[in-house]
C-alpha positions in Angstrom: -0.1 -0.1 0.0 2.8 2.4 1.0 6.0 2.9 -1.3 9.2 4.6 -1.5 10.0 7.5 -3.7 11.2 5.1 -6.1 8.2 2.7 -5.7 9.6 -0.3 -3.7 7.4 -1.1 -0.9 8.1 0.7 2.6 9.1 -1.8 5.4 6.6 -2.0 8.3 9.3 -1.2 10.8 10.3 2.1 8.8 6.9 2.9 8.4 6.1 2.7 12.1 9.0 4.5 12.9 8.8 7.5 10.1 5.2 7.9 10.0 3.1 6.3 12.6 5.4 7.4 15.4 5.4 11.2 14.1 1.7 10.9 13.8 1.2 9.8 17.4 3.4 12.7 18.1 1.7 15.3 16.4 -1.6 14.0 18.0 -0.1 14.1 21.5 -0.7 10.6 22.2 1.8 7.8 23.3 3.5 5.9 20.4 1.6 2.8 19.4 2.6 -0.3 17.1 0.8 -2.0 14.1 -0.4 -4.4 16.8 -2.4 -1.8 18.6 -4.7 -1.7 15.5 -5.8 -5.4 15.7 -6.8 -4.9 19.4 -9.1 -1.6 18.2 -10.3 -3.6 15.3 -12.0 -6.4 17.4 -13.1 -4.2 20.2 -14.9 -1.7 17.7 -16.5 -4.9 16.1 -17.5 -6.1 19.6 -19.0 -2.5 20.4 -20.8 -2.7 17.0 -22.4 -5.9 17.8 -20.5 -7.9 15.3 -20.7 -11.6 15.9 -17.7 -13.1 17.7 -17.0 -15.7 14.7 -17.0 -12.8 12.3 -14.0 -11.0 14.4 -12.4 -14.4 14.7 -12.2 -14.7 11.0 -11.1 -11.2 10.3 -8.2 -11.2 12.7 -7.2 -15.0 11.6 -7.5 -16.6 14.8 -7.9 -20.3 15.1 -9.6 -20.0 18.6 -12.7 -17.9 19.9 -11.1 -17.5 23.1 -7.6 -15.7 21.4 -10.3 -13.1 19.9 -12.0 -12.4 23.0 -10.1 -12.7 25.9 -6.8 -11.2 24.3 -7.8 -8.7 21.3 -11.5 -7.5 22.7 -11.8 -5.1 25.0 -14.7 -3.1 26.6 -14.9 0.6 25.8 -15.2 3.1 28.4 -18.3 4.6 26.7 -20.0 1.1 26.8 -19.2 0.6 30.3 -20.7 3.8 31.2 -24.0 2.8 29.1 -24.1 -0.2 31.1 -23.9 1.4 34.4 -26.5 3.9 33.3 -28.9 1.4 32.6 -28.5 -0.2 35.9 -29.0 3.0 37.9 -32.4 3.2 35.3 -33.8 0.0 36.7 -32.5 0.3 40.4 -34.4 3.1 41.6 -35.7 3.7 45.2 -39.2 3.4 44.3 -38.6 0.2 42.5 -37.5 -1.5 39.6 -38.5 0.2 36.1 -38.8 -2.9 34.1 -41.5 -2.7 31.5 -42.8 0.6 33.2 -44.8 3.0 30.6 -46.1 6.3 31.1 -49.9 6.8 30.5 -51.2 10.0 29.3 -52.7 10.3 33.0 -49.1 10.4 34.0 -49.9 6.8 35.8 -47.5 4.4 35.9 -48.5 0.9 34.4 -46.7 -2.2 34.3 -46.7 -3.7 30.7 -46.3 -7.3 29.8 -43.9 -7.9 27.1 
């Protein structure tokens, strides 16, 4: 994908040192390596709800456990969202499972 001025391919190491490291510095983040993109790819697929088998195939892992336990990380926003959902149902006035507002502001437990 990337080539030198003479058209030959750049080495992954040179590209990492000359471009990726420079870009990280410009962005004010710590330097990352190519492997970081594999972790990011897996984690983003998971956050999007893509099936684990699809992520496993894209990453080329022979075991699901490698994809899930090593490469997939929970995003901070997803963790915050989970806490917010729990807070929404753990109310001092009782859980809010299936509770809907009627026009008269009476709470009615709906069966789903």
